[in-house]
N, C-alpha and C positions, 0 to 999 in steps of 0.2 A: 118319932118325929125327926130325930137326928139322922136316922138311916135314910129317910125320904129326902132330906136336904142334901145328902151326899150323892144320892143316885141321880138327881135331876141334872146336874152338870154333865155327868158321864153319859147319860142318854142323849143329851144335847150334842155332845161332841161326836158321838157315834152317828147321829143323824146327819150332822154337817159333813162328816168325812165321807159318808156314803153317797151324799147327793152332789158333792162338788165334781165338776167335769173340767179337766184341763185340756181337752182335745181341741177346742176352738177358742179363738180370742172373743172377748165379749164385745169389743168395739172394733169396727173396721175404719181405719184412718183414710180420709180423703185429702186431697190437696187443700191447704189453707183451712184446715179444721180448727175451730176455736174451742178449747178445752177449759172449763172453769171448775175450780174446786170450791165447795162450800162445806161448812161444818165446824168442827170443834178444834180444840188445841192440838190434837194429833196432826191435823193437816196444816194448821196455822204455823206451827214451828218448822214446817218444810221450807218456808221461805228463808229461814236462817241457814239452812244447809244446802238446798238446791239440788239434791241428788235425784229426786223423783223426776223433775223436769229434765235434768241432764240425761237420765236414762231414756226418756221418751224421745228427746231430740236426737240422741245418738242412734236410736232405733229407726227413726224416720227423718234422716238428714235432708231430704229433698222435698219435704211436705209443707214447709213454711207454716209450721204450727204456731198458733198464738195461745199461750197458757197463762191463766190468771188465777190467783189464789184469793178467794173472798172469805176465808175461814177466820174464825176468832174464838178464843177460849170461852167456853160456857154456852155457845150457840146450840140450839136444838132445832129440830125441823121447823118449829113454828115460832120460837122466841129468839130473836136476833136484835138485841137492843143497840142503840147508838145515841150518844149524848147530843148529837146534832140532828136528830130525827124525832118527830112528834110521837110516833108509834113504834113499839118494839116488835110488832108482829110481822112475820114473813109472808103471810097470806091471809085472806079474809076468814074469820072464824077461828084463827089459831089461839085466840085468848082463852077459849073455853077449855083448852088442855093444860093451861098453866095458870090456874086461878091464884096460886100463891105469889106469882110473879106479875099479876095483872094490876098491881097498885101503880098509881101514877107517879113516875119518878121525877116529873117536872122537866124532862128533856124536851127540847124544842129546836126547830130548825128545818132546813130543807135538804139535808143529806138524803141521797136517793135510797129508795126501798130496795130490798133484795131483788125483786122482780125488775125494777128499773136498771139496776146494775147488770143483771143478766141480759137485759135487752140492749143496753149500751155496748156490752161485749159481744152481742150476737152469738150467744152460746149455742154450739152444736152438740157438745158433750158436757154433761154435768156429773162430776164425781162427788157423792155426798157422804161425808164422814160423820156419823152420829152414834149415839148409844153409850158413850163412856160416862159422862156426867149424869145422864138419865138413869144409869144403873145403880146410882147411890140409893135410889128409892126401893131397891130390891124387888122381891116378888110382888109386893103390894102395888107398885107403880107400873107393873108390866102391861096391864090392859090399857091404861091411859097412854102409855108410850106407843103401843101398837096403833091406837086410834089416831094419835097425833101424826105418826109416821105415814099411816095410810092416807090421811087427809093431805099431807104434804105431797105425796106421790101423785095423787089424783089431780091436785092443783097444778103441779109442775107439768104433767103430761097434757094438760089442756092448753099450755102456752106454746107460742111460736116465737121464741126469743130471736131467732135468726131471720124472722119474717117469712119463712118458707115451711119448715117442718117442726114438729114437736121435738124436743131435745132427746138425745140418747141419755138415759139416766142409769147410773150404776151406784148401788149402795155399798159402802165399805164398813164393815163392822169395826168395833174397837179392838185393839190388841189386848193380850193378856197382861196381867200384873206380874212383874218380875220380883222374885223373893230376894231382897237384899238385906233382910233383917239380921243376918249374921255379921254384917259390916256396919250397918247404920241403924238408927232408931226409927225403923219403918215397919209397917205391917208385913206379915209374911205372905199376904196375897190370897189366903185361902177363902176368906169371905168375899173379897173383891172378885176373885175368879169364878166363884159360884154364881155371883150375880151377873158377871160379864158373859158367862156361858148362856144364861137364861136370855139375856138381851140379844145376844148374837143369834140364837135360834129364833127369837121373836122377829128379828129383822129379816131373816131368811123366809119365814112364813109370810110376812107382809109383802116382801118382794115377789114371792111366788104367786100370791093371790092377785097381784097387779101385773104379772107377766113382765117384770123388769129384772135386770141382772143384779147379782149380789156377789160380793167377795167376802168370804170368811177369813179375816185376818187374825182372829182369836186363836183358832186351832194351830196354825203353823207357828205362831209366836210362842205358844207354850213349849214347842220343841226347840225354838231358838234359845229360850231362856234356860234350857237344860245344859247348855254349854258352860264352860268356866269363865267365858268372857262376859263382862257386864255390858248390857245393851241399853240400859236406861240410866238416868241420873238419880231417880228416886223411886224406881219401881213402875212408874206410870209413864214418864216422859222419855222418849228415846234419845240416846246420845248420837254422836256422829256415826259410829259403827252400826248402831241400831237403825238409823235412817238409811244407811247404805244397804243393809239387808232388806229392810222394808220396801225400799224403792225398787230394788231389783225384783222382788216378789210381785209387787203391784203391777209393774210394767209387763212382766210375763203373763200374769193372770188376766189383766184387762186387755192388753194389746197383743198378746201372743208372741212377743219378741224376747228371746233370751240372748240372741246374737246381735251385737251392736254394729251396724254397718260403718259407723264413723268412730269406732273405739279409739283409734290412734289420736283422735282430737279431743279426748275426754277432758283433759286439763283445761284447754282453751274454752271448750263449751261450758264447763262448770264455772269458770271465771266470768264468762259472759252472762250466764244465768244469774249468778249472784249480783252482778252489776245491774241487771234489769230488775231483779227483785228489790234492790234498794230503792230504785226510783218508783217502782210500782207501790211499794210499802208506803212511801212518802206521798202517794196519791190517795190510795184507799184508806190508809191509816195516818193521814196527814197530821203532823204535830199541831197542837193548839187548834184542833178542829172546831172548838166552840166559837172561835173568831172567824173561821173559814165558812162554816155552815150554820152555826148555832146562835144562841141568844146574844152573843157579842159581835155579830156580823155588822150591825149598824153601830156607828155611822161610817166607820173607816174601812170596813171590809171590802166594799165594792171598788175602792181605789186601787187595790193591787191583787187581791186573792184570785179573782177570775182569770187574770192574765197569768198568774203563777201556775194555776191548774192547767191552763192551756199549754204552757211551756213544758211542764213536767210530763204531760202526756205525749208531747212531741218527743221529748228526750227518751221516754220509755219505748216508744215505737222505733226509734233509732236503735235501741238496744235489742229489740226483737230481731231486727236485721243483722245486728252483730252476732246474735246466736246462730242464725241461719248461715252466716258466713263462716263462723267458727266451726260449724259442722263440716265445712269443706276444707278446714285448715287455714282459713284466711282471717286475719285480724283487721277489723274495720277501724278506720281512722276516726275515732269518736270526737276528737277535738275539732277536726274539720267539719264533721257532720253536725255537731252541736251548734256551730256558728250559723247554721242555716235555719235555726229555730226562731220563733217569734221573739222580738226584743221585748223586754219588760219596761213599762213606763217608769219614769222617775217618780219616786215617792217623796212628796214634799213634806218638809218638817212641819209639825204642829206648833213649834216654838216660834212665835211671832215677836218681832221687835220693831221699834220705831226708830230706824236709823242707827241702831246699836250694832257695832261690829264685834262679832264673836271671834276672839283670838284664842285658838287652841295652843296650849303650851305642852312641850314634851320634856320628859325626863328632868334634867337638872333645872331648866327654866321653870317647870311646874313646881319643883321642890322649893325653889327660891321664893316662890310667890305665896307659899303657905304660911299662915300664922297659927301655931299650935298652942294649946293650953299647957300649962306647966306639967311636966312629967310625961308628955306625949311627944312622939316623933313620927315622921312619915318617911318611909324608905321605898325606893323603886326596886322591886325584886325581879321584874320582868317587863319588857316592853315589846311593842310590835316591830321594833327595829331588829331585835334578835329573834323574835318569834312572830312572824307575820300573821299567824292565825289568831293572835290576840287582838287584832285591830277591830274596832267597832264592837266592843263587848256588849252583850245584852243581859248578862247576869253577873251578880257579884255575891260573894259570901264573906262573912265576918267571923272571926273567932276572938279569943281573949287576947291574942298577941298580934292580931292583924287588923288594921283599920280600914283597908281598902284592897280588894283583890286585883291589883294592877295599877299602872301609873298613867293611864289615859282613859279612865272610865268616866 
């Protein structure tokens, strides 16, 4: 039994290595192509680094590409929950593949479904990153995963998110697990990599049966991890250098470009990509989303959140243009452009008074107005006069020696 368990991953690797073909790009880029990433934590963390999009934009600097990341840790082909959405399923029938996750979590709201987001973004190309968290189930979960993946592919290829054609779909396998056990209290990756090899081969089989493209990231990453340089933070999650290597690999494999036409502008493009990602992140993963979309939307959500969403999407679109300009070596004047976006309505206070005038006191005037209990005192240790970002605080913290986190709260 032990011998068979060792042989399976080796056979998988040989099969993958023999069937990969680097001669042609998987995706042919056209003008104004919309590229959307879906999947798990491997691609979700790309937003924090920006290297993959930078590689693509440098490769096609005149193509006006729109790139959006819809990935989130734990997502599977069919299970993509959100606290502001009534259902966690990515397509009809997906619940039958995830019975242990089918319990009602009590989430509710009108956050758009995965298909609705892809339609909003008019996705032409979809890069799907799955297989890592699914591999935890080992060989026993393999058939169910293949069925779920197959159902996802068939559903996706029946859609026309851009209103014209079915999307170009590419599956990307998980990376290997890096052995950092000599440095940290972490697994050595032997069990993890045996499972990951099985799931990578399964993904290729399903992709082949549906005539779609597949990228094996597992096999090359095993070679990357043979170097002395650490490429992950914990064996599973890539660090900065890991994402640099991974991004260059993906760009060449999917888009067939290793030479960057706009390489001299890399720093400016990366800066612009990270700027855009920050705004996009605060749209798709907007903080306090339960108020924006979910159960706490009523009664005050309609007063401001729809307008804020409109504005942040306008700001994000401006930063798309900033990326396209950066690829030419031009820095867009964001301050000037941002002034052209929709104004936000004034948010009225819920604190109602009958003719009472509220007089806000600052620093020493506020301190002089306090009456404290014996043994207590209040000191101002920071104010918005010295630190403007402290103005209008929305959160306070207390400890044994501090009564209030600021002097104008």
